[in-house]
TINUBA-393370 format. One line per 4 residues: for each residue x, y, z of N, C-alpha, C. Coordinates in steps of 0.001 Angstrom, whole numbers, padded with zeros to 6 digits. Layout:
X,Y,Z,X,Y,Z,X,Y,Z ~ ...;
This chain:
076803,088367,109771,077859,088538,108769,077250,088462,107376 ~ 077618,089413,106537,077177,089405,105154,078401,089379,104261 ~ 078386,088476,103307,079565,088335,102462,079136,088031,101041 ~ 079708,088776,100098,079417,088534,098694,080713,088602,097912;
080826,087742,096925,081948,087813,095994,081342,087700,094608 ~ 081500,088803,093838,080809,088805,092560,081494,089781,091617 ~ 081165,089695,090359,081758,090575,089367,081046,091915,089368 ~ 081638,092887,088638,081097,094233,088629,079726,094279,087980;
079474,093465,086997,078161,093433,086364,077754,091987,086162 ~ 076447,091707,086125,076014,090320,086010,076561,089613,084791 ~ 076799,090359,083725,077256,089722,082492,078763,089615,082395 ~ 079480,090276,083323,080944,090279,083227,081516,089014,083848;
082220,088188,083065,082789,086959,083623,083958,087262,084537 ~ 084087,086511,085604,085236,086633,086484,086450,085993,085824 ~ 087618,086536,086114,088847,085913,085653,088985,084544,086314 ~ 089699,083635,085651,089871,082293,086213,090504,082360,087596;
091497,083268,087770,092126,083379,089078,091115,083856,090109 ~ 090216,084763,089721,089212,085257,090655,088285,084140,091099 ~ 087939,083255,090171,087082,082134,090523,087779,081251,091552 ~ 089076,081023,091351,089822,080227,092321,089870,080917,093669;
089998,082223,093640,090078,082988,094882,088798,082871,095691 ~ 087669,082783,094997,086390,082708,095700,086382,081567,096706 ~ 087020,080482,096333,087035,079328,097230,088160,079402,098246 ~ 089071,080362,098065,090248,080417,098918,090294,081688,099767;
089203,082422,099828,089224,083728,100467,089032,083654,101974 ~ 088963,082470,102559,088769,082341,103993,089828,083061,104823 ~ 091102,083073,104437,092079,083809,105244,091740,085294,105368 ~ 091207,085907,104324,090802,087313,104401,089622,087448,105347;
088630,086574,105167,087459,086594,106038,087848,086332,107491 ~ 088744,085394,107680,089171,085056,109042,089880,086227,109704 ~ 090721,086920,108944,091435,088072,109500,090466,089187,109865 ~ 089450,089386,109033,088450,090424,109289,087636,090089,110531;
087207,088837,110637,086427,088418,111801,087275,088462,113072 ~ 088538,088097,112968,089416,088124,114135,089563,089536,114679 ~ 089545,090523,113786,089653,091909,114227,088426,092334,115035 ~ 087269,091821,114668,086068,092071,115474,086198,091376,116827;
086622,090129,116783,086706,089337,118011,087704,089904,119011 ~ 088796,090497,118514,089798,091022,119445,089585,092492,119793 ~ 088489,093070,119308,088128,094418,119705,088752,095533,118887 ~ 089297,095216,117706,089850,096272,116855,088766,097256,116448;
087574,096741,116157,086400,097563,115852,085156,096724,116110 ~ 084001,097373,116322,082760,096613,116529,082322,095861,115281 ~ 082582,096466,114127,082207,095875,112853,082919,096597,111731 ~ 082844,096038,110527,083552,096640,109399,083016,096081,108095;
083306,096802,107019,083038,096331,105666,084344,096417,104888 ~ 084662,095350,104186,085877,095293,103375,085493,094919,101952 ~ 086008,095665,100984,085778,095343,099576,087097,095383,098829 ~ 087270,094415,097931,088480,094316,097121,088066,094203,095661;
088594,095089,094838,088357,095010,093398,089687,094717,092719 ~ 089682,093694,091882,090885,093244,091190,090605,093168,089693 ~ 091369,093927,088923,091225,093957,087460,089783,094252,087050 ~ 089149,095139,087783,087809,095591,087418,086675,094800,088009;
086964,093690,088687,085913,092867,089283,086007,092914,090805 ~ 084871,093034,091460,084848,092915,092910,084962,091440,093250 ~ 086107,091072,093812,086383,089659,094079,086208,089301,095548 ~ 086103,090303,096387,085827,090043,097802,085057,091231,098361;
083983,090938,099083,083146,091977,099692,082460,091361,100900 ~ 082745,091901,102074,082236,091266,103278,081932,092294,104352 ~ 080870,092041,105101,080500,092843,106263,080531,091939,107485 ~ 081189,092403,108548,081313,091605,109767,080969,092456,110978;
080566,091797,112045,080371,092465,113321,079059,093213,113440 ~ 078997,094116,114418,077802,094874,114762,078057,096362,114618 ~ 076968,097104,114523,077107,098553,114439,077708,099132,115705 ~ 077377,098520,116835,077777,099081,118117,078032,097973,119123;
078843,098290,120103,079039,097381,121228,078105,097729,122377 ~ 077300,098752,122198,076491,099258,123297,074999,099188,122963 ~ 074347,098167,123443,072895,098122,123401,072252,097835,122072 ~ 072973,097268,121118,072347,096902,119851,072943,095608,119326;
072116,094799,118739,072565,093573,118098,072498,093702,116581 ~ 072281,094931,116096,072114,095120,114659,073431,094881,113929 ~ 073391,094006,112955,074604,093614,112244,074990,094657,111201 ~ 076281,094759,110964,076788,095536,109844,076398,094836,108547;
076044,095600,107527,075749,095054,106203,076605,095770,105171 ~ 076532,095300,103946,077280,095951,102873,076776,097358,102606 ~ 075566,097677,103085,075001,099007,102899,075239,099934,104096 ~ 075952,099470,105111,076215,100319,106273,077023,101539,105852;
076610,102689,106372,077243,103959,106033,078168,104378,107175 ~ 079378,104778,106835,080384,105141,107829,080806,106599,107685 ~ 081202,107185,108818,081886,108476,108817,083280,108221,108246 ~ 083563,108814,107095,084802,108514,106369,085997,109323,106853;
085757,110313,107709,086838,111103,108307,087742,111678,107212 ~ 089057,111446,107319,089995,112095,106393,090029,111497,104994 ~ 089267,110444,104733,089082,110064,103322,088427,111207,102558 ~ 087785,112122,103297,087229,113338,102698,088302,114106,101935;
089519,114098,102438,090597,114864,101806,090827,114438,100363 ~ 090697,113130,100069,090926,112674,098698,089630,112495,097916 ~ 088573,112026,098571,087316,111765,097867,086554,113040,097558 ~ 086846,114111,098289,086189,115394,098056,087207,116429,097583;
088033,116936,098495,088865,118104,098199,089870,117851,097090 ~ 090618,116765,097176,091638,116485,096161,091006,116234,094801 ~ 089930,115455,094769,089251,115182,093500,088660,116461,092923 ~ 088105,117306,093776,087548,118582,093312,088637,119463,092703;
089786,119547,093359,090877,120362,092826,091410,119792,091515 ~ 091444,118473,091388,091863,117864,090124,090918,118279,088996 ~ 089618,118277,089277,088646,118710,088273,088826,120183,087920 ~ 089019,121015,088934,089198,122444,088691,090476,122718,087913;
091492,121903,088115,092718,122052,087350,092497,121646,085898 ~ 091720,120569,085687,091373,120171,084317,090662,121303,083585 ~ 089853,122045,084329,089098,123155,083736,089903,124445,083686 ~ 091183,124366,084051,092126,125485,084004,091677,126658,084872;
091059,126330,086007,090648,127360,086959,091675,127551,088067 ~ 092643,126659,088169,093677,126755,089184,094910,126006,088702 ~ 096076,126453,089177,097334,125770,088893,097989,125375,090209 ~ 098810,124348,090153,099433,123833,091370,100303,124875,092058;
100932,125731,091285,101841,126696,091884,101205,128060,092112 ~ 099884,128126,092040,099178,129340,092461,099314,129513,093966 ~ 099545,130730,094412,099570,131016,095837,098158,130966,096403 ~ 098048,130492,097635,096719,130381,098235,096106,131752,098488;
096931,132793,098714,096343,134118,098941,095861,134776,097656 ~ 096193,134161,096495,095610,134635,095238,094180,134126,095079 ~ 093843,133087,095838,092498,132507,095802,091677,132985,096997 ~ 092294,132934,098167,091648,133367,099406,092316,134671,099837;
091719,135787,099434,092355,137087,099639,092486,137449,101110 ~ 091724,136773,101960,091832,137021,103403,093212,136654,103945 ~ 093948,135856,103188,095251,135393,103651,096405,136288,103206 ~ 096105,137370,102482,097165,138288,102077,097840,138879,103312;
099142,138997,103222,099966,139542,104312,100050,138615,105522 ~ 099623,137353,105362,099768,136367,106434,100965,135482,106129 ~ 101437,134763,107135,102595,133893,106920,102269,132734,105989 ~ 101013,132298,105950,100639,131165,105112,100266,131600,103697;
100075,132891,103469,099563,133360,102187,100392,132970,100990 ~ 101719,132892,101158,102601,132574,100028,102653,131083,099717 ~ 102054,130246,100544,102039,128805,100270,101272,128533,098985 ~ 101740,127556,098233,101074,127209,096983,100063,126089,097197;
099201,125938,096222,098251,124824,096245,099015,123509,096341 ~ 100121,123401,095616,100937,122188,095664,101432,121908,097087 ~ 101924,122937,097763,102450,122748,099115,101357,122366,100104 ~ 100174,122897,099934,099067,122500,100806,098660,121059,100547;
098640,120653,099287,098274,119276,098945,099314,118266,099430 ~ 100576,118666,099481,101641,117763,099924,101959,117924,101405 ~ 101135,118670,102125,101329,118866,103567,102726,119418,103867 ~ 103189,120338,103026,104524,120915,103201,104479,122444,103289;
103347,122973,103747,103135,124423,103749,103749,125132,104948 ~ 104165,124375,105969,104655,124979,107199,103618,125070,108296 ~ 102354,124773,107981,101287,124846,108981,101376,123699,109989 ~ 100905,123937,111215,100782,122821,112169,099710,121848,111710;
099694,120690,112337,098756,119655,111915,097326,119926,112316 ~ 097135,120500,113511,095771,120600,114056,095724,121702,115098 ~ 094584,122310,115204,094300,123252,116269,092833,123079,116680 ~ 092500,123238,117967,091111,123080,118418,090276,124335,118163;
090102,124669,116895,089323,125859,116558,087888,125769,117057 ~ 087386,124545,117168,085998,124370,117599,085756,124965,118981 ~ 086760,124982,119828,086590,125567,121158,086355,127069,121066 ~ 087069,127738,120171,086902,129181,119993,085554,129489,119352;
085158,128662,118393,083858,128879,117754,082713,128621,118730 ~ 082892,127616,119594,081856,127318,120588,081712,128463,121585 ~ 082811,129127,121908,082736,130271,122819,081910,131403,122212 ~ 082057,131607,120908,081230,132621,120230,079779,132160,120187;
079582,130864,119911,078230,130294,119858,077473,130529,121162 ~ 078180,130526,122272,077535,130694,123577,076841,132042,123704 ~ 077359,133050,123016,076746,134383,123069,076010,134745,121785 ~ 076300,133975,120703,075644,134222,119420,075110,132900,118875;
073982,132423,119394,073437,131137,118941,073286,131090,117423 ~ 073701,129965,116844,073648,129806,115398,074933,130185,114696 ~ 075928,130632,115465,077199,131040,114847,077942,129854,114247 ~ 078039,128753,115001,078749,127585,114472,078019,127056,113238;
078786,126820,112197,078207,126350,110954,077798,127446,110003 ~ 077892,128686,110441,077497,129820,109607,078648,130273,108727 ~ 078367,131064,107673,079464,131638,106879,080440,132445,107725 ~ 079919,133085,108767,080801,133858,109646,081801,132957,110364;
081373,131752,110712,082289,130807,111353,083403,130391,110399 ~ 083074,130186,109136,084084,129824,108154,085087,130966,107975 ~ 084580,132185,107955,085476,133338,107859,086359,133448,109093 ~ 085785,133138,110250,086571,133187,111485,087730,132201,111440;
087474,130996,110934,088532,129985,110857,089625,130419,109882 ~ 089239,131033,108769,090260,131572,107866,091140,132578,108605 ~ 090509,133398,109441,091264,134363,110224,092190,133703,111232 ~ 091705,132623,111866,092552,131901,112816,093796,131339,112123;
093582,130724,110950,094703,130113,110237,095664,131195,109736 ~ 095118,132335,109317,095971,133431,108853,096932,133906,109939 ~ 096544,133754,111193,097379,134210,112307,098337,133133,112821 ~ 098250,131925,112261,099142,130853,112686,100578,131125,112226;
101517,130907,113128,102918,130969,112755,103326,129640,112113 ~ 104137,129704,111082,104636,128481,110468,105600,127799,111438 ~ 105522,126481,111525,106338,125760,112499,107541,125064,111859 ~ 107684,125176,110545,108881,124704,109850,108969,125442,108529;
110119,125405,107914,110312,126120,106652,109466,125478,105559 ~ 108699,126321,104891,107804,125834,103844,108581,125049,102783 ~ 108093,123839,102461,108702,123005,101436,109865,122164,101903 ~ 110266,122311,103170,111436,121575,103661,111097,120165,104111;
109848,119915,104446,109404,118584,104865,107887,118547,104819 ~ 107323,117407,105139,105867,117278,105199,105415,117051,106632 ~ 104334,117696,107001,103663,117464,108276,102167,117447,107997 ~ 101570,116292,108162,100152,116106,107851,099314,117170,108556;
098518,117923,107789,097849,119091,108341,096383,119177,107932 ~ 095500,119088,108920,094090,119381,108684,093899,120837,108282 ~ 094702,121736,108864,094539,123160,108593,094741,123466,107112 ~ 095738,122812,106509,095972,123031,105085,094785,122618,104244;
094137,121519,104612,092983,121066,103830,091721,121866,104137 ~ 091650,122478,105307,090566,123435,105536,090670,124574,104526 ~ 091903,125067,104333,092102,126128,103344,091761,125652,101942 ~ 092166,124438,101593,091887,123929,100252,090388,123743,100019;
089647,123324,101047,088197,123237,100910,087582,124592,100622 ~ 088063,125619,101321,087590,126987,101053,087991,127428,099648 ~ 089182,127004,099192,089637,127361,097848,088724,126763,096785 ~ 088288,125517,096981,087351,124898,096031,086081,125741,095934;
085583,126187,097063,084360,126996,097061,084573,128319,096333 ~ 085693,128962,096591,085962,130252,095964,086159,130114,094460 ~ 086868,129074,094039,087150,128870,092617,085916,128446,091830 ~ 085070,127624,092463,083905,127078,091755,082665,127942,091879;
082622,128771,092918,081416,129555,093170,080297,128743,093774 ~ 080617,127548,094275,079627,126675,094890,080108,126222,096258 ~ 079157,125896,097138,079520,125275,098410,080230,123961,098128 ~ 081160,123595,098992,081982,122402,098768,081132,121160,098589;
080150,120968,099449,079321,119766,099340,078503,119762,098058 ~ 078030,120926,097632,077244,120994,096403,078112,120737,095178 ~ 079323,121293,095179,080223,121054,094047,080554,119571,093931 ~ 080908,118954,095051,081277,117535,095009,080101,116662,094581;
078932,116971,095090,077756,116190,094723,077451,116307,093235 ~ 077424,117538,092730,077013,117755,091344,078056,117397,090308 ~ 079331,117534,090649,080392,117363,089655,081189,116069,089823 ~ 081040,115407,090966,081802,114174,091201,080873,112996,091480;
080089,113075,092536,079349,111905,093007,078173,111550,092103 ~ 077440,112539,091633,076331,112217,090716,076833,111662,089386 ~ 077830,112270,088735,078341,111676,087489,078890,110266,087657 ~ 079447,109976,088845,080026,108649,089088,079028,107677,089707;
077807,108136,089949,076792,107331,090635,077358,106793,091951 ~ 077943,107712,092719,078617,107349,093967,077705,107508,095180 ~ 076422,107442,094988,075516,107525,096130,075692,106316,097044 ~ 075571,106506,098373,075124,107706,099078,076266,108566,099612;
077372,108665,098899,078488,109486,099357,078042,110932,099474 ~ 078173,111499,100674,077677,112862,100903,078190,113396,102225 ~ 078189,114716,102317,078385,115373,103606,077072,115352,104373 ~ 077175,115317,105691,075999,115478,106551,076128,116828,107236;
075333,117774,106798,075424,119097,107404,075083,119029,108885 ~ 075705,119907,109644,075666,119858,111099,074261,119719,111655 ~ 074126,118702,112544,072903,118542,113310,071795,117802,112611 ~ 072027,117405,111338,070932,116749,110632,071472,115733,109646;
071044,114493,109814,071412,113452,108864,070530,113531,107617 ~ 069562,114432,107613,068609,114502,106506,069285,114854,105191 ~ 070499,115419,105234,071190,115744,103997,071727,114507,103293 ~ 071808,113397,103993,072319,112180,103374,071212,111486,102591;
071526,111128,101350,070528,110465,100518,070148,109105,101062 ~ 070982,108528,101949,070668,107198,102456,069436,107197,103351 ~ 068939,108360,103739,067751,108382,104586,066568,107742,103889 ~ 066632,107629,102563,065533,107038,101803,065684,105533,101647;
066794,104987,102126,067076,103574,101918,066944,102835,103239 ~ 065925,102020,103350,065668,101327,104614,066778,100356,104973 ~ 067568,099914,103965,068635,098960,104238,069884,099642,104809 ~ 069975,100964,104646,071158,101677,105096,071046,102032,106572;
072098,101788,107291,072201,102212,108668,073551,102888,108842 ~ 073600,103875,109711,074830,104617,109929,075510,104088,111176 ~ 076777,103775,111058,077529,103261,112189,077867,104412,113143 ~ 077617,104254,114430,077977,105306,115387,079488,105400,115528;
079949,106563,115980,081384,106713,116231,081630,106778,117739 ~ 081813,107977,118278,082322,108064,119642,081303,108647,120621 ~ 081429,108239,121861,080758,108920,122966,081571,110185,123220 ~ 081096,111302,122667,081897,112519,122600,081714,113373,123849;
082761,113555,124645,082611,114355,125869,082331,115822,125587 ~ 082817,116344,124454,082580,117757,124137,081109,118011,123805 ~ 080535,117149,122974,079125,117329,122611,078178,116660,123596 ~ 078714,115781,124450,077902,115160,125476,076925,114128,124968;
077285,113428,123887,076376,112410,123346,077153,111439,122466 ~ 076506,110303,122215,077036,109354,121252,076790,109905,119856 ~ 077809,109935,119037,077695,110502,117701,077252,109442,116699 ~ 076234,109784,115938,075756,108895,114875,075063,109749,113824;
075662,109829,112651,075075,110643,111602,075494,112094,111645 ~ 076398,112441,112538,077020,113763,112537,078522,113555,112586 ~ 079247,114437,111935,080673,114224,111744,081400,114130,113078 ~ 082306,113165,113159,083083,112940,114373,084069,114071,114621;
084707,114572,113587,085725,115605,113716,085115,116897,114254 ~ 085656,117385,115361,085058,118540,116034,085158,119814,115196 ~ 086296,120031,114544,086430,121234,113734,085465,121219,112548 ~ 085329,120056,111904,084379,119957,110797,082952,120192,111288;
082623,119660,112454,081295,119879,113037,081042,121361,113259 ~ 082033,122057,113792,081848,123475,114093,081745,124324,112833 ~ 082186,123754,111701,082046,124430,110408,080764,124014,109684 ~ 079877,123353,110391,078596,122980,109803,078555,121589,109222;
079621,120801,109459,079661,119444,108933,080272,119335,107560 ~ 080635,120466,106960,081204,120477,105609,082552,121173,105657 ~ 083618,120433,105392,084960,121004,105434,085869,120240,104487 ~ 087002,120838,104175,087926,120217,103237,088679,119045,103796;
088710,118923,105130,089519,117876,105753,088702,116701,106267 ~ 087396,116875,106484,086547,115815,107040,085087,116177,106819 ~ 084216,115167,106976,082782,115418,106866,082009,114446,106016 ~ 082675,113709,105120,081963,112791,104234,081487,111541,104973;
080326,111049,104556,079809,109748,104961,079598,108922,103694 ~ 079747,107604,103803,079493,106792,102625,079576,105305,102909 ~ 079190,104537,101914,079259,103079,101948,080479,102613,101159 ~ 080775,101334,101260,081959,100816,100580,081835,100955,099069;
080645,100736,098517,080469,100860,097071,080605,102310,096602 ~ 080144,103264,097436,080256,104665,097029,081719,105107,097012 ~ 082523,104604,097949,083951,104905,097942,084615,104285,096707 ~ 084236,103058,096394,084790,102392,095211,084462,103146,093925;
083310,103805,093892,082927,104539,092685,083907,105668,092392 ~ 084343,106381,093434,085326,107447,093226,086710,106851,092971 ~ 087037,105774,093667,088314,105099,093424,088438,104680,091958 ~ 087330,104246,091376,087332,103817,089982,087771,104945,089050;
087334,106174,089352,087714,107306,088505,089225,107517,088514 ~ 089846,107359,089685,091295,107504,089783,092024,106327,089139 ~ 091511,105117,089331,092116,103947,088686,092020,104061,087171 ~ 090860,104469,086674,090691,104611,085228,091691,105608,084656;
091885,106714,085384,092846,107701,084912,094257,107145,084845 ~ 094656,106387,085857,095996,105793,085850,096131,104715,084784 ~ 095012,104072,084438,095031,103041,083392,094751,103631,082005 ~ 094707,104975,081940,094520,105725,080687,093194,105393,080012;
092172,105248,080851,090827,105030,080331,090048,106343,080399 ~ 089130,106573,079462,088344,107805,079507,087428,107822,080725 ~ 087256,108990,081304,086405,109079,082482,086386,110489,083044 ~ 086037,110592,084292,085904,111889,084953,087229,112641,084981;
088322,111934,085234,089638,112543,085371,090546,112114,084224 ~ 091290,113052,083681,092176,112730,082570,093416,111987,083067 ~ 094013,111162,082219,095229,110445,082621,096347,111375,083082 ~ 096515,112504,082420,097586,113422,082809,097372,113985,084207;
096140,114355,084515,095838,114893,085840,096071,113837,086909 ~ 095593,112615,086668,095745,111541,087654,097216,111220,087859 ~ 097978,111160,086792,099412,110882,086920,100099,111965,087739 ~ 099741,113222,087499,100334,114331,088244,100005,114246,089725;
098753,113955,090052,098311,113974,091441,098798,112770,092240 ~ 099079,111673,091588,099415,110446,092333,100897,110111,092323 ~ 101711,110942,091700,103150,110690,091640,103847,111305,092847 ~ 104658,110523,093521,105423,111026,094659,106728,111636,094158;
106572,112690,093382,107733,113417,092861,107435,114914,092970 ~ 107187,115357,094177,106760,116733,094401,107856,117609,094999 ~ 109055,117058,095143,110183,117861,095578,110277,118117,097065 ~ 109527,117365,097874,109588,117525,099327,110499,116443,099893;
111574,116812,100581,112530,115804,101083,111875,114815,102052 ~ 112214,113556,101870,111823,112488,102803,110317,112422,103036 ~ 109539,112667,101994,108081,112659,102121,107478,111573,101246 ~ 106432,110933,101747,105695,109943,100963,104471,110553,100279;
104249,111857,100467,103022,112464,099965,103105,112837,098497 ~ 102103,112413,097731,101851,112947,096404,100935,114166,096601 ~ 100047,114445,095669,099138,115592,095801,097826,115123,096427 ~ 097710,115319,097729,096536,114857,098457,096618,113404,098860;
097188,112579,098015,097307,111145,098245,098627,110810,098932 ~ 098606,109784,099767,099828,109222,100316,100302,108103,099392 ~ 101554,107726,099506,102105,106606,098747,102803,105667,099725 ~ 103080,104430,099332,103679,103477,100273,105014,103958,100837;
105192,103708,102115,106431,104053,102803,106879,102833,103614 ~ 107912,102987,104402,108471,101842,105122,107441,101210,106045 ~ 106664,102014,106747,105653,101490,107664,104258,101854,107181 ~ 103983,101586,105944,102733,101992,105328,101553,101165,105824;
100398,101807,105918,099165,101085,106238,098770,100135,105118 ~ 099361,100295,103937,099086,099381,102820,099867,098078,102938 ~ 100672,097945,103977,101449,096733,104151,102744,096767,103366 ~ 103204,095596,102970,104527,095481,102341,104475,095020,100891;
103265,094806,100349,103164,094154,099041,102572,095029,097948 ~ 102114,096241,098276,101616,097147,097242,102804,097732,096480 ~ 102614,097986,095190,103694,098504,094354,104006,099954,094717 ~ 105209,100434,094386,105578,101822,094689,104673,102849,094012;
103999,102463,092941,103113,103384,092223,101745,103516,092885 ~ 101510,102804,093972,100211,102835,094660,099980,104176,095333 ~ 098711,104446,095626,098350,105666,096346,097115,105386,097192 ~ 096993,106088,098307,095874,105833,099208,095760,106886,100281;
094875,106611,101232,094661,107542,102347,093939,106803,103464 ~ 094042,107375,104674,093378,106833,105857,092349,107815,106389 ~ 091443,107290,107228,090512,108124,107967,090585,107773,109441 ~ 090572,108791,110309,090770,108617,111740,089750,107675,112366;
088534,107650,111851,087469,106827,112425,087659,105334,112183 ~ 088618,104981,111314,088869,103571,111032,088630,103189,109582 ~ 088873,104124,108675,088633,103887,107252,089939,103963,106481 ~ 089945,103366,105297,091119,103478,104427,090750,103106,103004;
091545,103638,102076,091441,103321,100658,092844,103257,100093 ~ 093176,102120,099452,094453,101992,098761,094208,101485,097341 ~ 094919,102090,096400,094771,101787,094974,096147,101461,094404 ~ 096279,100284,093795,097528,099872,093152,097267,099750,091651;
097668,100755,090862,097368,100709,089423,098178,099661,088673 ~ 099310,099245,089213,100125,098221,088555,099444,096864,088665 ~ 098967,096551,089860,098287,095274,090088,096790,095359,089826 ~ 096316,096555,089468,094880,096812,089239,094065,096360,090452;
094508,096797,091613,093930,096379,092888,093448,097597,093666 ~ 092213,097527,094149,091649,098572,095002,091088,097921,096263 ~ 091426,098477,097421,090981,097924,098696,090360,099037,099527 ~ 089116,098832,099937,088411,099787,100795,088060,099090,102100;
088472,099695,103201,088108,099223,104534,087363,100336,105252 ~ 086151,100038,105692,085360,100993,106469,085036,100375,107820 ~ 085327,101102,108890,085002,100639,110235,084744,101838,111131 ~ 084240,101560,112322,084077,102610,113338,084940,102261,114546;
086235,102192,114339,087166,101764,115383,087151,102739,116567 ~ 086665,103968,116383,086614,104940,117488,085415,104710,118403 ~ 084602,103716,118106,083426,103424,118934,083763,102403,120009 ~ 083524,102695,121260,082947,103943,121767,083974,104998,122128;
085294,104709,121898,086313,105677,122260,087473,105647,121274 ~ 088043,106814,121014,089178,106929,120100,090466,106352,120679 ~ 090462,106003,121948,091673,105479,122568,092053,104089,122049 ~ 091127,103439,121359,091407,102136,120758,092209,102331,119468;
093482,101936,119468,094342,102134,118307,094849,100818,117714 ~ 094128,099722,117969,094553,098421,117445,094565,098381,115921 ~ 093820,099288,115289,093751,099270,113830,095097,099598,113193 ~ 096006,100224,113928,097334,100513,113387,098056,099231,112971;
097817,098164,113690,098416,096867,113359,097587,096149,112301 ~ 096267,096294,112386,095389,095541,111491,095495,096011,110045 ~ 095581,097308,109820,095574,097809,108443,096665,097179,107578 ~ 097937,097278,107940,098946,096645,107077,098786,095129,106992;
098326,094519,108074,098142,093061,108071,097099,092641,107040 ~ 095945,093302,107012,094886,092869,106103,095283,093106,104648 ~ 096041,094172,104374,096479,094402,103000,097492,093342,102564 ~ 098347,092924,103476,099278,091845,103139,098545,090532,102906;
097543,090239,103724,096756,089018,103541,096053,089040,102188 ~ 095469,090166,101835,094771,090282,100553,095724,090014,099391 ~ 096882,090639,099418,097846,090439,098326,098321,088992,098274 ~ 098569,088418,099419,099045,087027,099454,097993,086069,098910;
096743,086276,099277,095697,085327,098889,095186,085550,097475 ~ 095072,086808,097057,094476,087086,095750,095499,087177,094631 ~ 096716,087603,094979,097730,087796,093947,098875,086795,094050 ~ 098906,086068,095178,099957,085083,095407,101344,085722,095344;
101440,086918,095976,102757,087567,096040,103028,088109,097425;
């Protein structure tokens, strides 16, 4: 177990309440350790930043339950799964909007011309970001791409594969009236990832690295291109280890350092809906940009853009979705104590990020709960519980 509680910089004094919390943080630590003990995940890293200071940071458990005693550390790198949607695609679109290269009400077929005359073509960027485009949530496109790969080695991960997926989505029938409700959709974010590439003229991973992660010093946040962990900058850091995810029956191996999501894998490891790997500090670096914007501080994102993207006022009935970000709902993973102005997201592998700009609170949880199998869903109970414990212990509310 590795645990640190410290301020953001050596010279920055902790608030008096934070100092008191340091001695009282055992309930948070106990809850985290209990989750390891009861099998919620093999190990995890939890970080809490309050009013600009990291007041709790802890690593518990092991990388794996199978054949290793290697402990999780604060430098452990996790497959972030759908946190990619906000840390990559949503942030990229916010930047492109700041640069006036795209508007929320632009039709997606005005950006991706392959979608002209398709049922999804008239959907707007706003509707894709709010999961209200009419698209289904998921399709096993990787199976179709793998069938082509069998006769055309090297097809998966190629530009032709990306074009094929655009064609698959173009042929999808809408399953509800566009804008009438929200249905969480990987397919919509696949399109948005392609839109970032078309608008910027750069590959998605290159745009995010050069325009988001490097300016924010968010290393080692990165995509791992298919079949090779060498694209991750953490390969140079002996302290960094990558947590394995699942014993994958489709690929026939334990996954470690390659994206867990099958569709993202078949697209070369780089997609708008999944593919990012990172450490708790690298996730916090991007979270800081969004918090700064909501607190009207100068930074990567302007206050107006952040306010627009994080407000749950997008006109979709009975939806908790802002633009890319989720907001607290009745059964939120953020628990019961985050303010209504909060925003966050989850990742299927066992990750989450929640930001409360009113309380100036950011919470990052990284785990590999899908190891060795995705059938373990105990984290559904743990997520709201740990956020409630954090608020109770650190904020006394």
